[in-house]
C-alpha angles and dihedrals in degrees: 000000000000120000093224145351086264092058088046089056096048090047088060091046089055090053105034103022097144096044122101110264098176135017128187139164118253110184108304098345137067115236123205129202115199123216090254091053091047090053091049091053092047092052094045092047092050089055090045093051091051090050088053089055102258111143144176114304095023119133114235121193123204117203109178148103118258112293137131092270089063098065093034089059091044094053093042091051091051089049090055089047090244121144119246119221109191117203129197108250089219094061117114118238098262091056091048089049091055093053096044091050095044093048091041091229117201099186134024127197112207128190101222147333092292091061091037090059090057091054093045088053093057104025094102089060095053109077096186099050111109108150133047119186121185123202095205111059109238120239087243129031110261121213111245092012121114122199121230091231093055087053091054092048093048090046091055089054095047091046093061091056096039105041096163096045100099095044091049091050096050092043089063092057113113119206095229093051121115109251101170143018113211117195110220115221094235120202091220126042128343120335117268124227109238111206112217133182137209093248094061093047096048091049094047092050095049094045093046092047091053088063097040098045101212120194131208090245092055118114122208125201110221116205109123111093116277086216086076116077091226093070094033098055104021097033099037120014095040097053089043090053087061097038097250124151124254115208115195117226111224091234143333087264094056099049097114093050089044091053090057090050101040092041091204125202094202130026128186108211147151116254092254094073094052090045090051091051091048091045093048092052094047092046091054090049093050091054093047130086120295094248091058090044095052091046091051096053091042088054093048091050089047092048094051092047093048096050094045091049094043090057088048089048093237100108106129128207093258091053091047090053091049088050092049089052091048089050094051100046101032117008099045090059091053092046093048088060086056090055099272095256102072109133106152123036109186120203128192145135094068138021116283118227113249089230090060091045092053092046092057092040091054092054091049102263113114110198115224108221122203142186129208149128139217090248092064096047082263121280118078104152136015132183110249106243111267093006103094123166112196111244094014127110092211135255131312111275118229126282099046144073125231128190137163118237122224091262091053097258117146112239124194130196132181147075091304091072116114122256087240142272115310110260093345107102093159095054088044090054089050092052100043113041128215091267092056099255115141111219105221098192088230122121118217149118141235120234127216091277093051094254115149121232117190123207105182145296112302092232093048097062109120116217112200124213087261090060097253117146113222124187105211100197100073091046092047091048092050092050092050090061086078109096089222094060121076101168138006135190117188120213134183112110108160089357130118096249144001122273134176141221106213133192107203127214092257096195092059095037091054089050090050090048092051091047088053094049093248110148096215115141108166132054087241094056091047095053094052096046111107089208089057094044091050091048092050092046090053089048088054092046090053091054100050107055092115095056126094117256092253091051096051120106108246099183138018140199121201117218121211097215133045122252109271139218092208088054091049093238093122136024123242087261087057099251116147118246094217095190092055094045094047091048094049094046098036094121091051090046093048090055091060088062098047107113 
């Protein structure tokens, strides 16, 4: 077992020094950084940060999109025994200010002048902030702002005179020491700082990788924000542990193009990307000729039958030949658009629809679903490869205990538990009970094979005026499988029935309106149209046949603009803040209950 994340990195450098660790696009060319080069930059930055005046115990914030400087700063901070505070690059200045003050941050590393401007706007309100370092060198030198490159240069000079500094620094690291404070984007109130340690991370990485089976020649595409622990641990530290390569997408908007270029073998993603891929393929098929449409659905049916019978050991030669034909004429074309080497799609952060799971399963790509939370150093369960159970998020990984409380809440115990919430001992005591069980706040159950099935967040359960308990998440996720629905928020607490606020996929809805001779140009015109509302209500009704009568959505309201992080309606990890949404749209919600 490694003593720290830094030791994990340098173990890989010793084994795979010449291999590409990181790749990214710079203008028209792809640049590679080997593991040896990554190690050199981490060591030089550690020296450079020390020269600047950063020392053990200091809090270091990182405010940037994914790029090589992010993990280099992360590792160097760990090497100095400083604590890293990752911050979502999409956060507005007032929310950044809260985190920097709460964590008592001494230095902040920003990506560019856009992020620097946010810090300059709030700097006077943060008494502990002394150092600002920028990754992209500004056009003109700014007072009080150091460049990342100057820290590297100063570090190289310091290293020549203090050759043992880095080794002595990392030798002092203790595995149980807190190395990062990750602020959870809570759906209620201010975010809480979760204190996490090397020991929990290392254990989680090793036990998760034992399920995933990552190889040195694997290539990961990185596009989820590194400020979220999901990308940082699952998309960075875990592939680094096995000597794999990480390729940085240019942005969240270019992911599909980046997939074609990076040709990843593994991708850590939220379900929405996989759902969009499946939806885009099916939409293209639906608008194509009948012959291609029939061939596609025959191929999907064949793929599902083949993989099911192959697991059972009953796939005959005729079925195998049918599948090979389906793969050659249909599936290979889809997989080519995903780079042609994709072997392990990983989904987490929210439940994945069964329809999407089956689509990828049919084409030969079994999605590995996982469940985790920041408070457990991330990963709790993973789907064993090739052993999917629809609706489940997999089985508990090694190194932890999981049980279900009498009220259905999922409880976790083990060394992977957080050290607590920063400066919030009372909330820590409410979360981790006297017997050492962490209360996740999630409702679920374990089946006879120890697979975990989640129902919803405990606090999200809607209780109707008739006393019926409704878990909104499964209903919302089902409704979002409609290509015309982008986001849904169910309401109905202490009301007679369930209703929904819906944000349509306006691109497709405008296309539908045009095809139906409706002259509706703006989003505002669309949401007010009776024809559109009737169409969307019909779409909802088609999606909820499997739900009980008391769970079914009876009325809907369409919203003209998406939920916003700036407005506080969603968290940076895109979870809906229900209390904020219900308060903001109270008038519209009340109208749905007027008799």
